[in-house]
N, C-alpha and C positions, 0 to 999 in steps of 0.2 A: 094025130099025135097030141099028147098032153104032157106038158113039161114037168120034170121033177123039180121040186122046190128046194132051193139052196137055203137051208134053215139057219140063219145067222144067230137066232136066239139060242138054239140048242148048242151050236158050236161054241158060242161065247161062254155059255155056262160051263162047258167042259174045259175050256181054256182057263177060265177064272179059277176053277178048282185046282188045276195044275199049278197056276201061279200062286195060289194060297199055300200049297204044300211047299213049293220052292222058297217062298218068302219066309215061311216058318223055319226053314233050315239055315237061314242066314244068321250071322252073329248079331246083326242089328236089324230092327224092323225098318223096311223101306218107308220113305216118306214122300208125299206129293203135295205141293202147294198149288192151289187153284185160286186164281184171282178173277173176280167178276166186278166190272166197273159199270155202274148204272143199274137201271131197273127193267132191262129188256126181258119180257116174259118168257120167251123161248129159251134165252140163255140161262135164266134162273132154273128152268126145268132141267136143262142139260147139266148144270152144275150140281143140282140135287142128285141126279142119276150118277154122276161121277163120284160124289161123296159116298153113295151107297155101294158103288163098285169097289171103292177102296176098302170099305168095311168088309165086304164079301171076300176080298183077296188078302186080308191081313196087312193092308198098307195104311200107315198113318196118313190122315188127310188134314192139311192145314188150309182151311178155306177163308178167303178174304173177300168180304163184300164191301166194296168201296162206293161212295156216293157218286152220282152222275156228274158232280162238279169237281171231282178229283182232277188235279192239275197234272200235266206231263211230268213235272219235276217230282211230285209226290209219288206217282206210279213208278218212275225210274228209281227213286230212292228205295221203295219197297223191294223191287226186283234185285237191286244191289245187295240189300240185306239178306234176301233169300239165297242169293248166289253164294254167300259166305257161310250159311248155316249148315252144320254137319248133319243135322237130322232131316234135311231136305235133299232128296236125291233128284227130284224132278220138279219143274215149274211149268204151269200151263196158264196162259192168259186167255180167258174166254173172249172170242171174237163174235160179233163186231164190237169195236170200242165206240164210245160216244164220238160224235163228229168232231169235237174240238181237240181230240187226241190224235197224234200221228202214230200210225200202226208200225211202220218200219223201224223207227228207233226203239220202240218198245220190244219188238221181237228180237232185234239185234242186241239188246241189252241182256237178254237171258244167256247165261253161260251155255256154250255148245254142249257141255257135259250134262246139263240139266234141262235141255230143250226137248220136252216130250212130244211136241208137235213136229219136230224136225223142220222148223221154219227158218232157223238161223242159217245165214249164208254158208257157214262151214259145213253144216249138216246137209244142206241142199247140194253142195258141191260133192260131198262124199257119196250121195245117192247117184249123181251123174257119173261118178268115177266107178261105181259098182262096189264100194266097200262101206256101206252105210253103217253108222253106229246105231242110229235110231231111224226107223222108217215112218213116213207120214201115216197116221193111224188109219185113215179111210182106205187109201190104196193098199196098204199092207193087209187090212182086213179082207179086202176083195181077193187078194192072192191066197189068203188062208182058206177062204171059201172054195176057191178053185182046187187047191191042194186036197182038201177034205173030200171033195167029190171025185178026185182022181182025174181032173181035167188039166192036161198039160198044154200050155200055150205054145210049146215048141212046134214050129212049122205051120202054125195056124195064123190066119189073117185076123188081127185084133184091131177093132175100130173103137177109138175113144172119142166120145162126143163131149166137148168141153176142154178148155185149155187153161184152167185156173192153176195157180201155184199150189193150191191146197189139194186138189184131186187130179185134174186132167194131166198136167205135165208129169208129176211123179208116177201116176198110173201108167202112162206110156213107157216111162223108163223101167219100171218094175216088170212089165210085160216083155219089154225088149231084152232085159237081162235074162229072162227065161226063154229066149230065142223065139218069141213071137215076132211076126212081121206086122208092124204097127202103123196105123194111119190115125192122125189126130184131126178131128173136124171141129169147126167152131162157127161163129155167126157169119163169117165171110165165105164159108164153104158153099159153092153154088149148087152142088149136086149131092146134098146130104142123103137123100133116099138111095141113090145109086151106090154111095160109099157104104152105107149101112147094110145094103143087100149083099155086099161082098164079105161081110164079117162072119167068121166062125165064132168069135167071142166079141160081143158088143157091150160096151160099157157106156152108160149115159149119165152125165153129171152136170146138167145144165140148170135145172130148177124150173121147168116149164111143163105143166100138166099135158099129158097125151102128145108130147113131142114125138115119141117113137110109137108108130102105129104098126099094125100087123103087116101092111103092105111094104114096110121098110125092113122086114126081118126075113131072112131065108130059112127054109125048113131045116130044123135041127141045130140052129144057132144057140149058143149060150148067151143069155141076156142078163146083164147085171145093171140094176137100177140103183144108182147112188143117191138120187135126188130125194128131197123131203119137202113136199108142197102141201097146201090145203086147197081142196076144190071148193066149188061154190057152196056146197053143203057143210063145209068145215071139216070134212074128212081128210085124214092124211092120205097122200098119194105121191107117186114119183113122177118120173118123166115118161114112163112106159104105160101104154094102154094094156094093162095087165091081163084082163080076161081074154082079149083077142090074141095077144102075143103069146100067151101061154099055150094056145092051141097049135102054134107053129114051132116054138122053141123046144130044145131038148132039156135045158135047165133054165130056171128063172129065179130071181130073188123077189120076194114080196116086199111091199112097203105098207106098214112097218114090219119089222121082224127079219129083215134081210141084212143089209149092210150096216144099218145103224148100231145094233148091238155089237157087231164086230169092231166098229170104230172105237167104242168104249173099251172093249176087251184089249185092243192093241195099245191103248193108253196105259192100261195096267201092265201089259207086257213090256212096254218101253220103260216104265218106272222100275220094274224088276231088273231089267237089263242095266239101268243106270246104277241101281244099288249094288249089283254084282261087280260092275266095273270099279266102283269106289272101294268095294271090299277087297278087290284083287290088286289095288295099287300098292 
């Protein structure tokens, strides 16, 4: 068996073209504010990509590059200003923040109606309740990949490796909402291999190279690699031993080119949703 590739790059391109057409039909151009604090190299790359995505989708991008010594008060003041701006539909604060800044107050300061990452407690609660206004970009991108391939989680055993608020927990909830039977594994799970071998759909979001090896994957499983790491040679890789696992899986996401482009496409989709919600008020 050789797995079919779940091509996030191709699906993201198709989604972004649809978003561009929908955005052009609105009475007002959607707007996204992106805030980057400090000089984290990886974050700078991510922000540049998001700025390009906005351009591709016909979304106005307001990017704020703040110095590493920005204070908590200065950052909260900027967010408050953006909350009140009529030309800004969505706000994204690029994580991680510098160590001297508290993350939780920053995320909670963003208006729930402009919270494009869906990290605000109100939006997280709506996800739990099953009536999400916005969905977290990475888990939502995974679900779109499954839908595009015709993979229905209903009745399948879904194993999520990782329990972060950003990916693991919301990923489990989205799979559960589509009637998957979900197991969440983490650093205290004593029998990770045995749990993974039960998975019809296996999602790994830990950030550890070669965490998921071929002997942990049953024949025909769908394998979704959310992680983005660099190996000893500096090459991008995920959690999954891709070459070996691809010989056993039915579907697999590559790294790069799998979940990553979908995360960015879902940010654009959330921004479009926010603009529509404001237009319909």
